[in-house]
N, C-alpha and C positions, 0 to 999 in steps of 0.2 A: 514902534514897539520892537525892542531888541530881544532876540532869542539866543540864549546862551547854549552852546553845544560843544561837546568834546571834539578835539581834532587829533588826528593821528600824528605822531612825532615825525615820521618821514615827510608828511605833507607840510608840517610847520617848518622843517629845515629847508625843504625845497623852496618854500615861499620866502624864507629869509635870504637864501642865496639869490633868488630872483630879484628881490628888493635891492640887494647889494649891486646887482648888475644894472638895474634901472637907475640907481643913484650914482653910478659911475665908479663905485668902489672896486668893481671888477669889470674889466673891459674886454671886448672881443679879442681873442688871441692870448689873453692871460691864462696862466696855468692855475687850475683850481688847487687849493690847499690839499694836502694828503688826507686820506680817511682818518688817520690818527689825529692830525691837527684839527680837523673838523669835529671829531669825536670829543677832543679835549675842549674845544671852543663852546660846543653846545651842551656838553655834559651828558652825552648819550653813548650807547654802545656803537661800535663800528658797524655792526649789522644794520642799525637804524640809518646811519650815514650812507651806507651802501645802497639801501633802498631809495633814499632821497635822491641820490645821484642817478640811479636808474630811472626815476621819474623824470628828471631833467633831461636825461639822454633821449628818452622817448618823445619828449616835447621838442627836441632839437635845440635845447638851450646849451647843452654841453656835448662836446665831441671827444671821443677817446682816441689816443694815438698809442698804438701798441709799444710797450716798453718805455714810454715817455710819461704818460699820465693823461689827465682829463683837462680840457681847455674850453674856455668860453667860446661858443660859436658866434659867427658873424650874424647880425640881426636878420639879414635877408635870407639866411638859410634855415631859420627856425620855422617850426610848424606847430600849431596848437592841436593838430589833428592826427599826429602819429599815434598808432595804437600798439601797445606792447603785446607780445604773445599771451601773457597772462590775462590780458583784458578780455580775450575771447572767452576764456573759461569763466571769468567774473561776470561777463554779460549773461551767460547761461544761468549762473547762480542767481543773478538779479531777476531774471525772468521767472525762475522757479519760485523765488520768494514772493513775487507779485502774484503768481498763480496760487500759492499757498495762502496768501493773505486774503484773496478775493472773497472766499466763502465766509470767513469769520467777519471780515469788515462789512460785508453786505448785511449780515444779521445784526451786527452792532449798530449800524446806521438805522435799521428798521426799529430796533429797540429804542434808540436815542430819540427817534421822532415822537414817540409817545411818552417816554420817561423824562425827557429833558425839562429843565426849568428855564425861566427867562434869563437868569444870570448865565447859565451854561450856553444858551443860544447866543447871547451877546459875545461870549468868549469865542465861540465857533465862528461867528461873523467877523470878529476882529482878526482872526487868522486868515480868513478869506480876503479881507481888505489888505492885509499885509502882502498876500500873494499878488493882488492886483497892483498894489503900489510898487512892488519889486519889478514886475513886468514893465510898468510904465517908466521906471528908472532906467531900464536897459540891461545889457549883458553883464555889467559890472556887479549887478545885484543877484547873480545867479544863486549864490549860496543862501542868501536871504530868502529867495523864492523857494528853494528846496526845503529849508528848515521850516518855513511857514506852512508848507504842505504837510510835512510830518506833524506839526503841531495841530493843524486843522483836523486831521483824521484821528489823532490822539485824543483831542478834546471831544470829538464825536463818540469815540469808544468809551471814554470816561462817562459821558452823559448817558450811555446805555444802562449804567448802574450794575453791570455784570463784571465783577472783579476778575473772573477768569478770561474774559475777552481782553481786558486791559493788560493782564499779564502776558497773554499770547501775542498781542500786537506789539507790546513792549519788547518781547524777545526778538521778533522779526526786525523791528527798528534797530535794536542794538546790533544785530548781525550786519545790517546794512551800514550803520555808522562806523562800526569797528573795522569792517573788512572790505566794504564795497562803496564807501562814500565817494571816492574819486570817480568811479564808474557812474554812480547815480548822478553826480553833478554834470559830467560830460553828456550823459544821456538827456538830462533835463535841458541843457543848453541846445542840444540838437533836435529833440523830439517832443519835449514837454513844455515848450515856451510859446506863448501866444494866446490870442483871444479864444480860439477854439477849445483849447484845453481848460482855460479859465471857465469857459461856459459849462464844462462838465462838472467842475467843482461847484459852480453857482447853482446848478440844477440839484445837486445833492443838498446844498444848504437850503434852497427853497422848499424842498420836500420835507426836511426836518422842521423848518419854520412853520410849515402848514400842518404839522403833525400827521403827515401822510406816510405811514410806515412802508406800504408797498412801493410807493413812488421813490422813497429813500433807498429801499433795497435795490430797485431796478437801476436807479441813477448811479449808485455806488458800483454795482456790478459792471455797468457799461463803462464807467471810467477805468476801473482796474483791468478789465479785459482789453480795452483799447490801449491802455498804457503798455501792457505786456506785448500786444501785437505791434505797437509802434517800435518798441525796443527790438523785437524779433525781426522786423522788416527793415531796420536801418542798414542801408547799403554800405556805410563806412565801417561797420563791424560785422559784416556777413561772415558766415563760417568759411574757413579756409578750405 
């Protein structure tokens, strides 16, 4: 099951440059084209290119040399775990959004347990299976795993039958996708990946399947509170 999702332009450009490196079109030591050249190549503003380059710098893919330009780093010197200063603030924003979402999502899950129909339950279950499949596939499926979780709780919210819940949860999701997606993906890889977290989602689904509103409420609250705590506790993005 493929889930379409919007991607930020800087992420797309950074990904394209990374592909060019992997394909050998750009080699370690090569100078990166200028911002203007990349802007013309991708048809975007220079500010978008600048942000993409910043992402690659923080991942250790590109190194800057003052007065000379940006160059492709040696593979051995790259790190997928370098954290930009902005990421600390974004981490806080993501925690706050998880906390904000918790109360509404728990109520939506409780309503969905009694209001859902069998077709809606099948859809919710399908997104849970998508999460399980992505985890089984491994780290390369991290975006698929993240998007399946979004879809899982979105489907639960829609099954509640409350349009205001749907609108509210949609607003939070849009905030994450538009501004915090890269942080959410990195966090999912570090803290939301594995059987224990899948078991939390499974418990939510089982309660909704059993039409147990209170169990659905509790299971959803446990997951989102734990998710916020896991993000807060991550040593690699602890406060400076």
